[in-house]
C-alpha positions as a Markdown table, in Angstrom:
| # | Residue | x | y | z |
|---|---|---|---|---|
| 1 | Met | 0.0 | 0.2 | -0.2 |
| 2 | Arg | 3.1 | 2.2 | 0.4 |
| 3 | Ala | 2.9 | 2.6 | -3.2 |
| 4 | Tyr | -0.3 | 4.4 | -3.0 |
| 5 | His | 0.8 | 6.7 | -0.4 |
| 6 | Pro | 0.9 | 9.8 | -2.5 |
| 7 | Ala | -2.4 | 9.2 | -3.8 |
| 8 | Leu | -3.8 | 8.9 | 0.0 |
| 9 | Asn | -1.6 | 12.1 | 0.9 |
| 10 | Ala | -3.5 | 13.9 | -1.7 |
| 11 | Leu | -7.0 | 12.3 | -0.6 |
| 12 | Gly | -6.0 | 13.4 | 3.1 |
| 13 | Leu | -6.2 | 16.9 | 1.7 |
| 14 | Ile | -9.3 | 16.7 | -0.2 |
| 15 | Ile | -10.9 | 15.2 | 2.9 |
| 16 | Met | -9.7 | 18.1 | 5.0 |
| 17 | Ile | -11.2 | 20.4 | 2.3 |
| 18 | Phe | -14.4 | 18.6 | 2.5 |
| 19 | Gly | -15.1 | 19.2 | 6.0 |
| 20 | Leu | -14.0 | 22.8 | 6.0 |
| 21 | Leu | -16.9 | 22.9 | 3.0 |
| 22 | Met | -19.1 | 21.8 | 5.7 |
| 23 | Gly | -18.3 | 25.3 | 7.5 |
| 24 | Phe | -21.0 | 26.8 | 5.3 |
| 25 | Pro | -24.2 | 24.9 | 6.5 |
| 26 | Leu | -22.6 | 24.9 | 10.1 |
| 27 | Gly | -22.6 | 28.5 | 9.9 |
| 28 | Val | -26.2 | 28.7 | 8.3 |
| 29 | Ser | -27.6 | 26.7 | 11.0 |
| 30 | Ala | -25.7 | 28.7 | 13.8 |
| 31 | Trp | -27.3 | 31.8 | 12.2 |
| 32 | Leu | -30.7 | 30.3 | 12.1 |
| 33 | Asp | -30.4 | 28.5 | 15.5 |
| 34 | Asp | -32.2 | 25.6 | 13.6 |
| 35 | Gly | -31.1 | 22.7 | 16.2 |
| 36 | Ala | -28.6 | 21.2 | 13.8 |
| 37 | Thr | -25.4 | 22.8 | 14.9 |
| 38 | Leu | -24.2 | 20.2 | 16.9 |
| 39 | Ala | -24.3 | 17.8 | 14.4 |
| 40 | Tyr | -21.8 | 19.5 | 11.9 |
| 41 | Asp | -19.8 | 20.5 | 14.8 |
| 42 | Gln | -18.8 | 17.1 | 15.4 |
| 43 | Ala | -19.0 | 16.1 | 11.6 |
| 44 | Leu | -16.8 | 18.9 | 10.6 |
| 45 | Leu | -14.2 | 18.2 | 13.3 |
| 46 | Leu | -14.1 | 14.1 | 12.6 |
| 47 | Thr | -13.8 | 15.1 | 9.0 |
| 48 | Ile | -10.8 | 17.6 | 9.1 |
| 49 | Ala | -9.1 | 15.4 | 12.0 |
| 50 | Thr | -9.6 | 12.0 | 9.9 |
| 51 | Gly | -7.9 | 13.9 | 6.9 |
| 52 | Ala | -5.5 | 15.7 | 8.7 |
| 53 | Leu | -4.0 | 12.1 | 10.2 |
| 54 | Leu | -4.3 | 10.4 | 6.4 |
| 55 | Trp | -2.4 | 13.4 | 5.3 |
| 56 | Met | 0.4 | 13.4 | 8.0 |
| 57 | Phe | 1.2 | 9.6 | 8.0 |
| 58 | Thr | 1.8 | 9.4 | 4.4 |
| 59 | Arg | 3.5 | 12.7 | 4.0 |
| 60 | Ser | 7.0 | 11.2 | 3.6 |
| 61 | Arg | 6.4 | 9.5 | 0.5 |
| 62 | Ser | 4.3 | 12.2 | -1.5 |
| 63 | Arg | 5.3 | 13.2 | -5.1 |
| 64 | Asp | 3.6 | 14.2 | -7.9 |
| 65 | Leu | 0.6 | 12.0 | -8.8 |
| 66 | Arg | 1.2 | 9.2 | -12.0 |
| 67 | Val | -1.8 | 7.6 | -14.1 |
| 68 | His | -2.2 | 4.7 | -11.4 |
| 69 | Asp | -2.8 | 7.4 | -8.6 |
| 70 | Gly | -5.0 | 9.4 | -10.6 |
| 71 | Phe | -7.4 | 6.5 | -10.8 |
| 72 | Phe | -7.1 | 5.3 | -7.7 |
| 73 | Leu | -7.5 | 8.7 | -5.8 |
| 74 | Val | -10.6 | 9.6 | -7.9 |
| 75 | Ala | -12.3 | 6.4 | -6.9 |
| 76 | Ala | -11.0 | 6.4 | -3.4 |
| 77 | Ala | -12.4 | 10.1 | -3.2 |
| 78 | Trp | -16.0 | 9.1 | -4.5 |
| 79 | Val | -16.2 | 6.1 | -2.1 |
| 80 | Val | -14.9 | 7.9 | 1.0 |
| 81 | Leu | -16.3 | 11.4 | 0.6 |
| 82 | Pro | -19.9 | 10.2 | 1.2 |
| 83 | Val | -19.1 | 8.7 | 4.9 |
| 84 | Phe | -18.1 | 11.9 | 5.8 |
| 85 | Gly | -20.9 | 13.6 | 3.8 |
| 86 | Ala | -23.4 | 11.2 | 5.5 |
| 87 | Leu | -22.2 | 12.3 | 9.3 |
| 88 | Pro | -24.4 | 15.4 | 9.9 |
| 89 | Leu | -27.4 | 13.2 | 8.7 |
| 90 | Leu | -26.6 | 10.5 | 11.0 |
| 91 | Ala | -26.1 | 13.0 | 13.9 |
| 92 | Tyr | -29.2 | 15.0 | 13.3 |
| 93 | Leu | -31.6 | 11.8 | 12.2 |
| 94 | Pro | -30.4 | 9.2 | 14.9 |
| 95 | Glu | -33.1 | 6.8 | 13.4 |
| 96 | Leu | -31.3 | 6.9 | 10.0 |
| 97 | Ser | -29.3 | 3.8 | 9.4 |
| 98 | Phe | -25.7 | 4.0 | 8.1 |
| 99 | Thr | -26.7 | 2.3 | 4.9 |
| 100 | His | -29.7 | 4.9 | 4.0 |
| 101 | Ala | -27.2 | 8.0 | 5.5 |
| 102 | Tyr | -24.5 | 6.7 | 2.9 |
| 103 | Phe | -27.2 | 6.2 | 0.4 |
| 104 | Glu | -28.1 | 9.8 | 0.6 |
| 105 | Ala | -24.4 | 11.1 | 0.5 |
| 106 | Val | -23.9 | 9.1 | -2.3 |
| 107 | Ser | -26.8 | 10.5 | -4.4 |
| 108 | Gly | -25.9 | 13.9 | -3.1 |
| 109 | Leu | -22.3 | 14.0 | -4.3 |
| 110 | Thr | -23.1 | 11.9 | -7.2 |
| 111 | Ala | -25.8 | 14.6 | -8.0 |
| 112 | Thr | -28.2 | 11.8 | -8.6 |
| 113 | Gly | -31.1 | 12.8 | -6.2 |
| 114 | Ala | -32.5 | 9.4 | -5.3 |
| 115 | Thr | -33.7 | 10.3 | -1.5 |
| 116 | Val | -34.3 | 7.9 | 1.2 |
| 117 | Leu | -36.0 | 10.7 | 3.0 |
| 118 | Ser | -39.3 | 11.8 | 3.7 |
| 119 | Gly | -40.7 | 14.7 | 5.9 |
| 120 | Leu | -38.2 | 17.3 | 3.9 |
| 121 | Asp | -40.7 | 20.2 | 4.6 |
| 122 | Asp | -40.1 | 19.9 | 8.4 |
| 123 | Leu | -36.2 | 19.4 | 8.1 |
| 124 | Pro | -34.0 | 22.3 | 9.5 |
| 125 | Ile | -32.8 | 24.7 | 6.4 |
| 126 | Ser | -29.4 | 23.6 | 7.5 |
| 127 | Ile | -30.0 | 19.9 | 6.5 |
| 128 | Asn | -31.9 | 20.3 | 3.2 |
| 129 | Leu | -28.8 | 23.0 | 2.4 |
| 130 | Trp | -26.2 | 20.4 | 2.9 |
| 131 | Arg | -27.8 | 18.0 | 1.1 |
| 132 | Thr | -28.2 | 20.0 | -2.0 |
| 133 | Phe | -24.8 | 21.7 | -1.4 |
| 134 | Met | -23.3 | 17.9 | -1.8 |
| 135 | His | -25.1 | 18.1 | -5.4 |
| 136 | Trp | -23.1 | 21.5 | -6.0 |
| 137 | Ile | -19.5 | 20.0 | -4.9 |
| 138 | Gly | -20.1 | 16.9 | -6.7 |
| 139 | Gly | -21.9 | 18.3 | -9.8 |
| 140 | Met | -18.8 | 19.5 | -11.4 |
| 141 | Gly | -16.7 | 17.1 | -9.3 |
| 142 | Val | -14.8 | 17.6 | -6.3 |
| 143 | Ile | -11.8 | 16.6 | -7.7 |
| 144 | Val | -12.1 | 19.4 | -10.2 |
| 145 | Leu | -12.3 | 21.9 | -7.5 |
| 146 | Val | -9.3 | 20.8 | -5.4 |
| 147 | Val | -7.3 | 20.3 | -8.4 |
| 148 | Ala | -7.1 | 24.2 | -8.7 |
| 149 | Ile | -5.3 | 24.1 | -5.1 |
| 150 | Leu | -3.7 | 21.1 | -4.8 |
| 151 | Pro | -0.5 | 22.3 | -7.4 |
| 152 | Leu | -0.3 | 25.0 | -4.6 |
| 153 | Leu | 0.4 | 22.4 | -2.3 |
| 154 | Gly | 2.9 | 20.5 | -4.3 |
| 155 | Ile | 0.6 | 18.1 | -5.7 |
| 156 | Gly | 0.3 | 18.0 | -9.6 |
| 157 | Gly | -3.4 | 17.3 | -10.6 |
| 158 | Arg | -3.6 | 16.6 | -14.3 |
| 159 | Gln | -3.7 | 12.8 | -14.1 |
| 160 | Met | -6.6 | 13.3 | -11.3 |
| 161 | Phe | -8.4 | 15.8 | -13.5 |
| 162 | Lys | -8.2 | 13.4 | -16.8 |
| 163 | Ala | -9.8 | 10.6 | -14.6 |
| 164 | Glu | -12.5 | 12.8 | -13.2 |
| 165 | Val | -13.8 | 14.9 | -16.3 |
| 166 | Pro | -16.6 | 13.2 | -17.9 |
| 167 | Thr | -16.0 | 13.5 | -21.7 |
| 168 | Pro | -14.5 | 11.3 | -24.3 |
| 169 | Met | -12.4 | 14.2 | -25.2 |
| 170 | Lys | -10.2 | 14.2 | -22.1 |
| 171 | Glu | -7.0 | 15.2 | -23.6 |
| 172 | Ser | -8.6 | 18.8 | -25.0 |
| 173 | Ser | -8.0 | 21.5 | -22.3 |
| 174 | Leu | -9.4 | 25.3 | -22.4 |
| 175 | Thr | -6.3 | 26.5 | -21.3 |
| 176 | Pro | -2.4 | 25.5 | -21.2 |
| 177 | Arg | -2.7 | 24.8 | -17.6 |
| 178 | Ile | -5.0 | 22.3 | -16.1 |
| 179 | Thr | -5.6 | 24.6 | -12.8 |
| 180 | Glu | -6.4 | 27.7 | -15.1 |
| 181 | Thr | -8.9 | 25.1 | -16.6 |
| 182 | Ala | -10.6 | 24.0 | -13.7 |
| 183 | Lys | -10.8 | 27.9 | -12.6 |
| 184 | Gly | -12.5 | 28.6 | -15.6 |
| 185 | Leu | -14.7 | 26.0 | -15.4 |
| 186 | Trp | -15.8 | 26.9 | -11.6 |
| 187 | Val | -16.2 | 30.3 | -12.6 |
| 188 | Ser | -18.8 | 29.3 | -15.3 |
| 189 | Tyr | -20.4 | 27.0 | -12.6 |
| 190 | Ile | -20.7 | 29.7 | -10.1 |
| 191 | Leu | -22.2 | 32.5 | -12.2 |
| 192 | Leu | -24.6 | 30.0 | -13.4 |
| 193 | Thr | -25.6 | 29.3 | -9.7 |
| 194 | Val | -26.0 | 32.9 | -8.7 |
| 195 | Ala | -28.0 | 33.7 | -11.6 |
| 196 | Cys | -30.7 | 30.7 | -11.0 |
| 197 | Gly | -31.1 | 31.4 | -7.5 |
| 198 | Leu | -31.7 | 34.9 | -8.1 |
| 199 | Ser | -34.2 | 34.1 | -11.0 |
| 200 | Leu | -35.8 | 31.6 | -8.4 |
| 201 | Trp | -35.9 | 34.4 | -5.8 |
| 202 | Tyr | -37.4 | 36.7 | -8.2 |
| 203 | Val | -40.2 | 34.7 | -9.3 |
| 204 | Gly | -41.5 | 33.9 | -5.9 |
| 205 | Met | -39.3 | 31.3 | -4.0 |
| 206 | Asp | -38.0 | 32.5 | -0.6 |
| 207 | Gly | -34.3 | 33.0 | 0.0 |
| 208 | Trp | -33.4 | 29.9 | 1.3 |
| 209 | Asp | -35.5 | 27.6 | -1.0 |
| 210 | Ala | -34.0 | 29.5 | -3.8 |
| 211 | Leu | -30.3 | 28.9 | -2.9 |
| 212 | Ile | -31.2 | 25.3 | -2.0 |
| 213 | His | -32.7 | 24.8 | -5.8 |
| 214 | Ala | -30.1 | 26.9 | -7.2 |
| 215 | Phe | -27.4 | 24.5 | -5.9 |
| 216 | Thr | -29.6 | 21.6 | -7.4 |
| 217 | Val | -30.5 | 22.8 | -10.7 |
| 218 | Ala | -26.6 | 24.2 | -11.3 |
| 219 | Gly | -25.5 | 20.3 | -10.5 |
| 220 | Leu | -28.3 | 18.7 | -12.1 |
| 221 | Gly | -28.8 | 16.9 | -8.8 |
| 222 | Gly | -32.6 | 16.1 | -7.9 |
| 223 | Phe | -32.7 | 16.8 | -4.3 |
| 224 | Ser | -35.6 | 19.5 | -3.0 |
| 225 | Ser | -36.4 | 20.8 | 0.2 |
| 226 | Lys | -40.2 | 19.7 | -0.3 |
| 227 | Asp | -41.5 | 16.1 | -0.5 |
| 228 | Ala | -43.7 | 17.2 | -3.3 |
| 229 | Ser | -40.2 | 18.6 | -5.1 |
| 230 | Ile | -41.1 | 21.6 | -7.5 |
| 231 | Gly | -45.0 | 20.8 | -7.2 |
| 232 | His | -44.9 | 22.2 | -3.7 |
| 233 | Phe | -44.9 | 25.8 | -5.4 |
| 234 | Ala | -47.4 | 25.1 | -8.3 |
| 235 | Asn | -45.5 | 28.5 | -9.9 |
| 236 | Val | -45.4 | 27.9 | -13.8 |
| 237 | Asn | -42.6 | 30.9 | -13.6 |
| 238 | Val | -40.7 | 28.8 | -11.3 |
| 239 | Glu | -40.9 | 25.7 | -13.6 |
| 240 | Ile | -39.5 | 28.0 | -16.6 |
| 241 | Val | -36.7 | 29.2 | -14.7 |
| 242 | Ile | -35.9 | 25.7 | -14.0 |
| 243 | Ile | -36.4 | 24.2 | -17.2 |
| 244 | Val | -34.3 | 27.4 | -18.6 |
| 245 | Phe | -31.1 | 26.9 | -16.0 |
| 246 | Ala | -31.7 | 22.7 | -16.5 |
| 247 | Leu | -30.7 | 23.6 | -20.1 |
| 248 | Leu | -27.8 | 25.7 | -19.5 |
| 249 | Ala | -26.5 | 23.1 | -16.9 |
| 250 | Gly | -27.0 | 20.4 | -19.3 |
| 251 | Leu | -24.5 | 22.2 | -21.9 |
| 252 | Asn | -21.0 | 22.1 | -21.9 |
| 253 | Tyr | -19.5 | 24.2 | -19.3 |
| 254 | Ala | -16.3 | 24.6 | -21.5 |
| 255 | Thr | -18.6 | 26.2 | -24.1 |
| 256 | His | -19.9 | 28.5 | -21.4 |
| 257 | Tyr | -16.3 | 29.7 | -20.4 |
| 258 | Leu | -15.4 | 30.3 | -24.0 |
| 259 | Ala | -18.5 | 32.4 | -24.6 |
| 260 | Leu | -17.9 | 34.5 | -21.3 |
| 261 | Val | -13.9 | 35.0 | -22.1 |
| 262 | Arg | -14.3 | 36.0 | -25.7 |
| 263 | Arg | -18.0 | 37.8 | -24.9 |
| 264 | Ser | -19.4 | 36.1 | -28.2 |
| 265 | Ala | -22.1 | 33.6 | -28.7 |
| 266 | Met | -19.8 | 31.8 | -31.3 |
| 267 | Pro | -18.8 | 29.2 | -28.9 |
| 268 | Tyr | -22.4 | 28.2 | -28.8 |
| 269 | Leu | -23.0 | 28.1 | -32.4 |
| 270 | Arg | -19.6 | 26.0 | -33.1 |
| 271 | Asp | -20.2 | 23.7 | -30.4 |
| 272 | Pro | -21.8 | 20.2 | -32.4 |
| 273 | Glu | -23.5 | 18.9 | -29.4 |
| 274 | Ile | -25.9 | 21.7 | -29.1 |
| 275 | Pro | -27.9 | 21.2 | -32.3 |
| 276 | Phe | -28.6 | 17.4 | -31.7 |
| 277 | Phe | -29.2 | 18.6 | -27.9 |
| 278 | Phe | -31.8 | 20.9 | -28.5 |
| 279 | Gly | -33.3 | 19.1 | -31.6 |
| 280 | Val | -34.0 | 16.0 | -29.7 |
| 281 | Leu | -35.8 | 17.7 | -26.7 |
| 282 | Val | -38.1 | 19.5 | -28.9 |
| 283 | Ile | -39.1 | 16.4 | -30.9 |
| 284 | Ser | -39.7 | 14.9 | -27.5 |
| 285 | Val | -41.7 | 17.6 | -26.2 |
| 286 | Ile | -44.0 | 18.0 | -29.3 |
| 287 | Gly | -44.3 | 13.7 | -29.9 |
| 288 | Leu | -45.1 | 13.3 | -26.1 |
| 289 | Ser | -47.5 | 16.1 | -25.8 |
| 290 | Ala | -49.4 | 14.8 | -29.1 |
| 291 | Tyr | -49.3 | 11.0 | -27.6 |
| 292 | Leu | -50.6 | 12.2 | -24.5 |
| 293 | Met | -53.4 | 14.5 | -25.8 |
| 294 | Gln | -54.7 | 11.4 | -27.9 |
| 295 | Asn | -54.5 | 9.6 | -24.5 |
| 296 | His | -56.3 | 12.0 | -22.7 |
| 297 | Ala | -53.8 | 12.2 | -19.5 |
| 298 | His | -54.1 | 16.0 | -19.1 |
| 299 | Ala | -57.1 | 18.3 | -19.2 |
| 300 | Asp | -56.1 | 20.2 | -22.1 |
| 301 | Leu | -53.2 | 21.0 | -24.1 |
| 302 | Pro | -51.4 | 24.2 | -22.4 |
| 303 | Ala | -51.6 | 21.6 | -19.4 |
| 304 | Thr | -50.1 | 18.8 | -21.1 |
| 305 | Val | -47.2 | 21.0 | -22.6 |
| 306 | Arg | -46.3 | 22.4 | -19.0 |
| 307 | Tyr | -45.8 | 19.0 | -17.6 |
| 308 | Val | -44.4 | 17.5 | -20.7 |
| 309 | Ser | -41.6 | 20.5 | -21.0 |
| 310 | Phe | -40.6 | 20.2 | -17.5 |
| 311 | His | -40.4 | 16.4 | -16.9 |
| 312 | Val | -38.6 | 15.9 | -20.5 |
| 313 | Val | -35.9 | 18.8 | -19.7 |
| 314 | Ser | -35.6 | 17.4 | -15.9 |
| 315 | Ile | -35.2 | 13.9 | -16.5 |
| 316 | Ala | -33.1 | 14.2 | -20.0 |
| 317 | Thr | -30.8 | 16.4 | -18.3 |
| 318 | Ser | -30.6 | 14.1 | -15.4 |
| 319 | Leu | -32.0 | 16.8 | -13.1 |
| 320 | Gly | -34.4 | 14.7 | -11.6 |
| 321 | Leu | -36.9 | 17.4 | -10.1 |
| 322 | Ala | -40.8 | 16.7 | -10.8 |
| 323 | Thr | -44.0 | 18.7 | -10.4 |
| 324 | Tyr | -46.1 | 15.7 | -11.3 |
| 325 | Asp | -46.5 | 11.8 | -10.9 |
| 326 | Tyr | -45.7 | 10.9 | -14.6 |
| 327 | Thr | -45.9 | 7.6 | -13.7 |
| 328 | Leu | -49.2 | 7.8 | -14.0 |
| 329 | Trp | -48.9 | 8.4 | -17.8 |
| 330 | Pro | -48.9 | 5.2 | -20.2 |
| 331 | Met | -46.0 | 3.1 | -19.9 |
| 332 | Phe | -44.6 | 4.3 | -23.5 |
| 333 | Ala | -44.3 | 7.9 | -22.2 |
| 334 | Gln | -42.5 | 6.9 | -19.1 |
| 335 | Leu | -39.9 | 4.7 | -20.9 |
| 336 | Trp | -39.3 | 7.4 | -23.6 |
| 337 | Val | -38.9 | 10.2 | -20.6 |
| 338 | Leu | -36.1 | 7.6 | -18.9 |
| 339 | Phe | -34.5 | 6.7 | -21.9 |
| 340 | Leu | -33.9 | 10.3 | -22.7 |
| 341 | Gly | -31.6 | 10.5 | -19.5 |
| 342 | Ser | -29.0 | 8.3 | -21.0 |
| 343 | Phe | -27.9 | 10.6 | -23.6 |
| 344 | Ile | -29.2 | 13.9 | -23.7 |
| 345 | Ala | -26.7 | 15.9 | -21.8 |
| 346 | Cys | -23.6 | 17.1 | -23.3 |
| 347 | Ser | -19.9 | 16.3 | -22.5 |
| 348 | Gly | -18.3 | 18.6 | -20.2 |
| 349 | Ser | -21.9 | 19.2 | -18.5 |
| 350 | Thr | -23.0 | 18.1 | -14.7 |
| 351 | Gly | -25.3 | 15.7 | -16.4 |
| 352 | Gly | -25.4 | 11.8 | -16.6 |
| 353 | Gly | -25.5 | 9.2 | -19.1 |
| 354 | Ile | -23.4 | 8.5 | -21.8 |
| 355 | Lys | -23.7 | 12.0 | -22.9 |
| 356 | Met | -25.0 | 13.6 | -26.4 |
| 357 | Met | -21.1 | 13.4 | -27.9 |
| 358 | Arg | -21.0 | 9.6 | -27.6 |
| 359 | Ala | -24.5 | 9.2 | -28.6 |
| 360 | Met | -23.6 | 11.7 | -31.6 |
| 361 | Ile | -20.5 | 9.3 | -32.2 |
| 362 | Leu | -22.7 | 6.1 | -31.8 |
| 363 | Tyr | -25.0 | 7.4 | -34.8 |
| 364 | Lys | -22.2 | 8.5 | -37.2 |
| 365 | Gln | -20.4 | 5.2 | -36.7 |
| 366 | Val | -23.7 | 3.0 | -37.5 |
| 367 | Phe | -24.5 | 5.4 | -40.5 |
| 368 | Arg | -20.7 | 5.0 | -41.7 |
| 369 | Glu | -20.8 | 1.3 | -41.3 |
| 370 | Ile | -24.3 | 1.1 | -43.1 |
| 371 | Ile | -22.7 | 3.4 | -46.3 |
| 372 | Arg | -19.8 | 0.7 | -46.1 |
| 373 | Ser | -22.1 | -2.0 | -46.7 |
| 374 | Leu | -23.3 | -0.6 | -49.8 |
| 375 | His | -19.7 | 0.9 | -51.0 |
| 376 | Pro | -16.9 | -1.2 | -49.5 |
| 377 | His | -14.2 | 1.0 | -50.6 |
| 378 | Ala | -15.7 | 4.2 | -49.5 |
| 379 | Val | -13.8 | 6.4 | -47.5 |
| 380 | Arg | -15.9 | 8.2 | -44.8 |
| 381 | Pro | -14.5 | 9.6 | -41.6 |
| 382 | Val | -16.5 | 10.2 | -38.5 |
| 383 | Arg | -16.5 | 13.9 | -38.1 |
| 384 | Leu | -18.0 | 16.2 | -35.1 |
| 385 | Gly | -18.6 | 19.5 | -36.5 |
| 386 | Asn | -15.4 | 20.0 | -39.1 |
| 387 | Gln | -13.3 | 17.8 | -36.9 |
| 388 | Pro | -12.7 | 14.1 | -37.8 |
| 389 | Val | -12.8 | 11.5 | -35.0 |
| 390 | Ser | -9.6 | 9.5 | -34.3 |
| 391 | Glu | -10.0 | 5.7 | -34.5 |
| 392 | Gly | -9.0 | 5.7 | -30.9 |
| 393 | Ile | -12.0 | 8.0 | -29.6 |
| 394 | Leu | -14.0 | 5.7 | -31.8 |
| 395 | His | -13.0 | 2.4 | -30.1 |
| 396 | Ala | -13.3 | 4.2 | -26.7 |
| 397 | Val | -17.0 | 5.3 | -27.5 |
| 398 | Leu | -17.8 | 1.6 | -28.7 |
| 399 | Gly | -16.0 | 0.0 | -25.3 |
| 400 | Phe | -17.7 | 2.4 | -23.1 |
| 401 | Ser | -21.3 | 2.1 | -24.6 |
| 402 | Phe | -20.8 | -1.7 | -24.8 |
| 403 | Met | -19.7 | -1.9 | -21.0 |
| 404 | Tyr | -22.8 | 0.9 | -20.2 |
| 405 | Met | -25.4 | -1.4 | -21.5 |
| 406 | Val | -23.7 | -4.4 | -19.5 |
| 407 | Ser | -23.8 | -2.8 | -16.3 |
| 408 | Ile | -27.4 | -1.8 | -17.0 |
| 409 | Val | -28.2 | -5.5 | -17.6 |
| 410 | Ser | -26.1 | -7.1 | -15.2 |
| 411 | Leu | -27.2 | -5.0 | -12.4 |
| 412 | Thr | -30.8 | -5.5 | -12.9 |
| 413 | Leu | -30.6 | -9.0 | -13.1 |
| 414 | Val | -29.0 | -8.6 | -9.6 |
| 415 | Leu | -31.8 | -6.4 | -8.1 |
| 416 | Ser | -34.4 | -8.5 | -9.8 |
| 417 | Ala | -32.8 | -11.5 | -7.8 |
| 418 | Thr | -33.7 | -9.7 | -4.5 |
| 419 | Gly | -37.4 | -10.1 | -5.4 |
| 420 | Leu | -37.8 | -6.3 | -6.8 |
| 421 | Asp | -40.2 | -6.4 | -9.8 |
| 422 | Ile | -38.5 | -6.0 | -13.2 |
| 423 | Val | -39.9 | -2.4 | -13.7 |
| 424 | Thr | -38.5 | -1.0 | -10.5 |
| 425 | Ala | -35.1 | -2.7 | -10.6 |
| 426 | Phe | -34.6 | -1.9 | -14.4 |
| 427 | Ser | -35.6 | 1.8 | -13.6 |
| 428 | Ala | -33.6 | 2.3 | -10.4 |
| 429 | Val | -30.4 | 0.9 | -12.5 |
| 430 | Val | -31.0 | 3.1 | -15.3 |
| 431 | Ala | -32.1 | 6.4 | -12.8 |
| 432 | Cys | -28.8 | 5.7 | -10.9 |
| 433 | Ile | -26.2 | 4.9 | -13.4 |
| 434 | Asn | -27.6 | 8.0 | -15.5 |
| 435 | Asn | -27.6 | 10.0 | -12.1 |
| 436 | Thr | -31.1 | 10.9 | -12.7 |
| 437 | Gly | -32.7 | 10.2 | -9.3 |
| 438 | Pro | -36.7 | 9.2 | -9.8 |
| 439 | Gly | -37.3 | 5.9 | -11.7 |
| 440 | Leu | -40.7 | 4.0 | -12.5 |
| 441 | Gly | -42.5 | 1.8 | -10.4 |
| 442 | Ala | -41.7 | 1.8 | -6.6 |
| 443 | Val | -39.2 | 4.6 | -7.0 |
| 444 | Gly | -41.0 | 6.8 | -9.0 |
| 445 | Pro | -41.5 | 10.6 | -8.6 |
| 446 | Ala | -44.3 | 10.1 | -6.0 |
| 447 | Ser | -42.3 | 7.8 | -3.6 |
| 448 | Asn | -38.8 | 7.0 | -2.9 |
| 449 | Tyr | -35.7 | 4.9 | -2.1 |
| 450 | Ala | -36.5 | 4.1 | 1.4 |
| 451 | Gly | -38.1 | 0.8 | 0.5 |
| 452 | Met | -34.6 | -0.7 | -0.8 |
| 453 | Asp | -33.3 | -3.2 | 1.5 |
| 454 | Thr | -29.5 | -3.2 | 2.7 |
| 455 | Phe | -28.3 | -5.1 | -0.3 |
| 456 | Gln | -30.5 | -3.2 | -2.6 |
| 457 | Ser | -29.1 | 0.2 | -1.2 |
| 458 | Trp | -25.3 | -0.9 | -1.7 |
| 459 | Val | -25.7 | -2.3 | -5.1 |
| 460 | Leu | -27.7 | 1.1 | -6.2 |
| 461 | Cys | -24.9 | 3.1 | -4.1 |
| 462 | Phe | -22.1 | 1.1 | -6.3 |
| 463 | Thr | -24.3 | 2.1 | -9.7 |
| 464 | Met | -24.7 | 5.7 | -8.7 |
| 465 | Ile | -20.6 | 6.1 | -8.3 |
| 466 | Leu | -20.2 | 3.9 | -11.4 |
| 467 | Gly | -22.3 | 6.1 | -13.5 |
| 468 | Arg | -20.9 | 9.4 | -12.0 |
| 469 | Leu | -17.2 | 8.0 | -13.0 |
| 470 | Glu | -18.4 | 7.0 | -16.2 |
| 471 | Ile | -17.8 | 3.3 | -15.7 |
| 472 | Phe | -14.2 | 2.8 | -16.8 |
| 473 | Thr | -12.3 | 5.1 | -14.1 |
| 474 | Leu | -14.1 | 2.6 | -11.5 |
| 475 | Leu | -14.0 | -0.3 | -13.4 |
| 476 | Val | -9.9 | 0.2 | -13.9 |
| 477 | Val | -9.3 | 0.2 | -10.1 |
| 478 | Leu | -11.4 | -3.0 | -9.8 |
| 479 | Thr | -9.3 | -4.8 | -12.0 |
| 480 | Pro | -6.2 | -7.2 | -10.5 |
| 481 | Ser | -3.9 | -5.9 | -13.0 |
| 482 | Phe | -4.2 | -2.7 | -11.6 |
| 483 | Trp | -3.2 | -3.8 | -8.0 |
| 484 | Arg | 0.4 | -5.8 | -9.5 |
| 485 | Arg | 2.8 | -3.1 | -9.7 |
């Protein structure tokens, strides 16, 4: 294990930084005197102390991170940090089991939004704030957050960043230095969060609810401070604001940053994912609205379009907030919405799924194979915009897509073997691996994941982390060859 001391040393720093972030809800709790201050005191001290001890005991072998170290650190961080994220929940809700508290923290940090808690309206503001603040931290990736800080402490961050960033084009950088790249992404992220919070406050949410839901929307999480989610507010203006900012959060943050720096809309016009992103969403809203009108799912066309638009955008971008129990729709409409979450979000966004870029590459590759069948000697490279896609990226996308499907099938079979009905098992796996949150059946938007037993909860925790790290980052660490050094 000494070979991994540099990664463990960096992990200690990350844990300490994570503990310091708990100071935000702690300060809110103390200011509001909401009764949760002691829970944060204990959690913060234990987290910082653990991180400090790990950092001190591994300090003697610290060095720049290598490829192995990067994969190990990212996987370890996403497994370990939820333990500390669960501490305030365990301290304030003693009836909560460790499994359910860990599940809630994993769901928070992976920006999934699958919850096991009920009675959210009665929880202290700081507890709901911490739940959604974990969305915000995990949405862009806590590793990307600290990669801007670690170089100042003598620890290189490039390998960690490459393992964390969810995109098939991981070699490209916005700026020459990885630290500046991370800072650029976070500037865009913070500005979008602030704009979302102010907009929600302007259209009628109170200040704390606006802040809580701004964290959720920017991170494309799904936690809410209300059991009825956004349906609690019954405000069409709130829904419109959430739709707009969910769409923005579903785009590549690199594109946002370039548009911000250049003060131009050209980066959006040149992003090859954006036409497909909006095109599929528009077609889905029109198609589902027509289908549900034909099936008399809602009273009139305006109500149909309102519900369809919100849930298509929310589920497709992996936000996971709801205004209505869409499991009351015909099964075709439910599955359509669920599957949209598998590919709509753009690469470099806080969304889940295989990402639109991979879906585009798969589509173009299938089309190329059809042309090759008709014209065996034709030379037709796969392109994204004006750029040809290398064979290495094609193979990586095909391999990822295969493992994505294998993971869904395998994990669905595991949950089915525990006695879950197939709709609940399949939709729970799809919702968790896509970091969407609500599924169908017993885990639909009108219920939650509290009905999962211990084994099922741990399977879904693994599924959420697997999806958040885009499968290979976690699977690499689980292979025996990784540990033979």
